[in-house]
C-alpha positions, 0 to 999 in steps of 0.5 A, a space after each residue: 840598470 838606470 834608476 829614476 830619479 825618484 821612485 814613481 808610485 801608483 796608487 792601487 786599491 790591493 796594493 796600496 802604492 805600485 813602486 817603480 824605480 827602474 827606468 826600464 820597467 817605466 819605460 815598458 809601462 809607457 811601451 804601446 803593447 803594455 798600454 793596450 792591456 788598459 783596453 783588455 779585461 782582466 776577467 773577459 765576460 765576468 763583467 756581464 755578472 758582476 758589473 763592477 768587474 771592469 778592471 784590466 790586465 793593465 792594472 793585473 800586470 802591475 799587481 803582479 810586478 808589484 807583488 814580485 818586487 815586494 819578494 826580490 826587496 823585503 824578502 831576504 831569502 830571494 834577494 840573496 838568490 838572485 842576481 841583480 841582473 835576474 831581479 831585473 829579469 823576473 820583474 819584468 816578466 811579471 810586468 809583461 807576462 800578459 802582453 800576448 793576451 787577445 780581446 776578453 782574455 781567456 775567452 779569445 783562446 777558445 774561438 782562435 788557435 792563440 796561445 797568450 803566452 806564445 804571443 807574449 814571447 813574440 811581442 818580447 822578441 820580436 819587432 816590438 817597441 817592448 823588445 827594442 826597449 829591452 835589447 838596448 839595455 841588453 841584448 839578451 834581455 828579450 830573451 831572458 824574460 821570455 825565457 821566464 814567461 815559457 818555463 826555460 830559463 836556467 834559474 827555476 826560481 824566477 819561473 816559480 816566483 812568476 808561474 807555479 802553485 804559488 805565485 804572483 800571478 795568482 796572488 794578484 788575481 785572486 785579490 783584485 777579482 775579488 775586489 772588483 767582483 764585490 765577493 770575498 771568496 778570493 781573500 787571503 792573508 798576501 802579507 802572511 804569505 810573503 813573510 813565511 816564503 823561503 828558498 830551499 834548494 832552489 825552490 820556493 817554500 813555505 815556513 810551517 808556521 805559513 802552512 794555514 795560510 796557505 790552505 786559506 789561499 788554496 780554498 780561496 782559489 777553489 770558490 773563486 773559480 766556481 763561483 766567480 770565473 765558471 759563473 754560468 752567465 759569464 759562460 754563456 756570453 762566451 758561448 755567444 762569441 764562441 758562436 759569432 766567430 765561427 759563424 764568421 769564419 764560416 760565412 767568410 770562407 763563402 763571401 769573403 766581402 763580409 769582412 768589408 762590413 767589420 775590416 777589425 777581423 779581416 786578419 782574424 779571418 784570413 791568416 791562421 797567425 796575427 803579426 804583433 801589429 795585428 795583434 795591437 790593433 785588435 783590442 775589445 774596443 775594435 770587437 764592440 765596433 765590429 759587432 756593432 757594424 754587424 749588427 746592419 749585415 745581410 747575414 741573419 745569424 751574424 746579425 742575431 749574435 752580434 745584437 745579443 753580445 752587444 744587448 746582453 741577450 744571451 743563452 739559457 743554459 742547463 746541466 747535461 749528465 748523458 750523450 743522450 741528453 746532448 743528443 736530445 737538445 741538439 733535436 730540439 733545438 733544430 726544432 725550433 729553427 735554430 741552426 745547432 752550429 751557432 745557436 748550441 753550445 756545450 761546455 764541460 768545466 772541471 777545477 782543482 784548486 791544487 795539483 801537485 807535479 802536474 807538469 813538473 815538481 816545482 808546481 808542488 806547494 813545498 814546506 819548509 819544516 822545523 827540522 830543516 826537511 822540505 816536505 809536499 803541502 798535501 803531506 803535511 795538511 790534512 784539509 789539502 791532502 782532503 781535497 786531493 783526495 776527493 773528487 774532482 768537482 766538475 760540470 757539464 752544460 749545453 748553452 742555447 736560445 732563452 727563447 725556446 724556453 718561452 
């Protein structure tokens, strides 16, 4: 693979510098599909709560790439386990793993039929600048990169580095999201994790001496989910976003002319799946302009929901525990003149910070013991074992217009 004349370095608040020495990495970074990630918030609606959480999928993707690059270049076990072609493949997978995200990140998947990993693979292997860059280097390369992202690559070590219980993706987003939200929940010792990772039987494992650092990492995930990612105010924004698109789709099917006022949503209303070029054009800038345009439309519900999204006029929320309570809220909202189809949203959340074997044994975290054996983390950590034996924390909330409480 061709190297740049000199190593490019990009300043980063989490990693200090991002280092790029290969031309193909630099070319992909400058491709339109990757530059689009500057226009997608990393945390979707979370900046509604934490006002400094304005960071993008662009910076996160670079951070994931940098952690994978360091794994390869600084960890002797990983460096020796991979061929040069595999190293380039996994660095590209780390860099490109999020290019299929829609506006508002994961929130968009809740209001559409799109899976960001499928869209990512479609961009990498389909009609795109990224595909042309990769295939020019090697016709196999786009498909090998995509196979890391969709978990089908024959060398599972590459998949584990990008997507597993202890992967570069999680390590970057915890540290980055904690930094930009101004919280300390997501902090853990990344340097120690990278120093204690080893390869054993084609598995990423952690030395026994690194167990306490991994425990901190798992607890960081737990607290970030409940204090940041599942914050009820950001979920309120997502509830309105869901209602907005539901109403838009419903109105469009009754009167397609509504889309003349917000043509950026035309393909989304008309098609089951977007093409790569249509997804490229649908970023958060386009959506915000669409919301602004629809504040002047004739449909009162669309007009109101658009105004709420733009002015942070959010829904109120309450905990519910039974279907009877849910039905009571439905009647109450309806009795106040609001259509529950668009002004009531029920959201259930559940999260366990560590779930070994959920899909495959590679989703467990493995510990390399001093005697050379490997053990699943919960077998050698009393803290993690207690987490697994405890009840899952979950909650169910109903969201509704705050006018009902006035």
